[in-house]
C-alpha positions as CSV (number, residue, x, y, z in Angstrom):
1,X,5.8,-0.8,-16.9
2,X,2.9,-0.1,-14.5
3,X,1.6,3.3,-13.8
4,X,0.3,3.8,-10.3
5,X,-1.8,6.6,-8.8
6,X,-2.5,6.9,-5.1
7,X,-5.4,8.7,-3.5
8,X,-7.2,8.9,-0.2
9,X,-4.6,10.5,2.1
10,X,-5.5,13.3,4.5
11,X,-5.5,14.5,8.1
12,X,-7.3,12.4,10.7
13,X,-7.3,12.3,14.5
14,X,-5.8,9.4,16.4
15,X,-8.2,6.5,16.5
16,X,-9.7,7.5,13.1
17,X,-9.7,5.7,9.8
18,X,-8.6,6.3,6.2
19,X,-8.8,4.3,3.0
20,X,-6.0,4.7,0.5
21,X,-6.4,3.7,-3.1
22,X,-3.8,2.6,-5.7
23,X,-5.1,2.6,-9.3
24,X,-2.9,0.7,-11.7
25,X,-2.7,0.9,-15.5
26,X,-0.4,0.1,-18.3
27,X,-0.4,-3.7,-18.7
28,X,-2.3,-6.9,-18.0
29,X,-2.9,-7.5,-14.3
30,X,-3.7,-11.2,-14.3
31,X,-0.5,-11.6,-12.1
32,X,0.9,-8.8,-10.0
33,X,2.1,-7.7,-6.6
34,X,1.1,-4.3,-5.2
35,X,2.8,-3.2,-2.1
36,X,2.2,-0.2,0.2
37,X,5.2,1.6,1.8
38,X,5.4,4.7,3.9
39,X,8.1,7.2,4.8
40,X,7.9,9.3,7.9
41,X,9.9,12.6,8.2
42,X,13.5,11.8,9.0
43,X,13.0,8.0,8.7
44,X,13.6,5.5,6.0
45,X,10.8,4.1,3.9
46,X,9.2,1.0,5.4
47,X,7.0,-1.7,4.3
48,X,3.3,-1.6,5.3
49,X,1.4,-4.3,3.4
50,X,1.3,-6.1,0.1
51,X,-1.1,-8.2,-1.9
52,X,0.1,-10.7,-4.6
53,X,-2.1,-12.6,-7.0
54,X,-1.9,-14.9,-10.0
55,X,-4.2,-17.3,-11.8
56,X,-3.7,-19.9,-9.2
57,X,-3.4,-18.1,-5.8
58,X,-3.1,-14.9,-3.9
59,X,-1.2,-13.9,-0.8
60,X,-1.1,-11.0,1.6
61,X,1.5,-9.7,4.0
62,X,1.5,-7.0,6.7
63,X,4.2,-5.3,8.7
64,X,3.9,-6.2,12.4
65,X,3.1,-2.6,13.3
66,X,-0.1,-2.6,11.3
67,X,-1.4,-6.1,11.7
68,X,-5.0,-6.1,13.0
69,X,-5.4,-2.4,12.1
70,X,-4.8,-2.3,8.3
71,X,-6.4,-4.3,5.6
72,X,-5.2,-4.6,2.0
73,X,-7.6,-5.7,-0.7
74,X,-8.1,-5.3,-4.4
75,X,-10.9,-4.7,-6.9
76,X,-9.8,-6.6,-10.0
77,X,-12.5,-5.1,-12.2
78,X,-11.1,-1.6,-11.4
79,X,-7.4,-2.6,-11.3
80,X,-7.3,-0.9,-7.9
81,X,-5.8,-1.9,-4.6
82,X,-7.0,-0.5,-1.3
83,X,-5.4,0.0,2.1
84,X,-8.1,0.3,4.8
85,X,-6.4,1.9,7.8
86,X,-8.2,1.8,11.2
87,X,-7.3,2.9,14.7
88,X,-4.7,5.2,13.3
89,X,-1.8,6.4,15.5
90,X,0.4,9.4,15.1
91,X,3.2,7.0,14.3
92,X,1.3,6.0,11.2
93,X,1.9,9.5,9.7
94,X,3.9,9.8,6.5
95,X,3.9,9.6,2.8
96,X,2.3,6.4,1.6
97,X,3.3,5.1,-1.7
98,X,2.2,2.0,-3.6
99,X,4.5,0.0,-5.8
100,X,4.2,-2.8,-8.3
101,X,6.3,-5.9,-9.1
102,X,6.0,-9.3,-10.6
103,X,6.3,-12.4,-8.4
104,X,5.2,-13.0,-4.8
105,X,8.6,-13.3,-3.2
106,X,10.1,-10.8,-0.8
107,X,6.9,-8.7,-0.5
108,X,8.5,-6.4,2.0
109,X,11.7,-5.7,0.1
110,X,11.2,-2.3,-1.6
111,X,14.2,-2.9,-3.9
112,X,12.2,-5.6,-5.6
113,X,9.6,-3.1,-6.8
114,X,10.5,-1.3,-10.1
115,X,7.3,0.8,-10.4
116,X,6.1,3.4,-7.9
117,X,3.4,5.9,-7.5
118,X,3.9,9.5,-6.5
119,X,2.6,9.0,-2.9
120,X,-0.1,10.4,-0.8
121,X,0.3,12.2,2.6
122,X,-1.3,10.7,5.7
123,X,-1.2,12.8,8.9
124,X,-2.5,11.5,12.2
125,X,-2.9,14.1,14.9
126,X,-2.8,13.2,18.6
């Protein structure tokens, strides 16, 4: 099981930036996938971005709505994944949660992720 703790949420004006962090612990992280998901009030949770790595390769995926504005990355030494969010829009508001799974398939499918963090609130004002 992987324990995940998010941080970095807050209130920002439209056009601003935030960087979210997801610190992982609990097992070896030589191979893992970390995904970011968000849930806006009254809406279903949706995929935002994911990063998957192994000894041989790594891959990254983004939702179309955030491509070109959000960047996912990781610091392997700190077992931490970051989500850099730029040019934020009010529609980006919601609770952002990171999740972990094994394997690089179906990055956007939240059902594939067994381990979740508690979430961090992002509010973008217009």
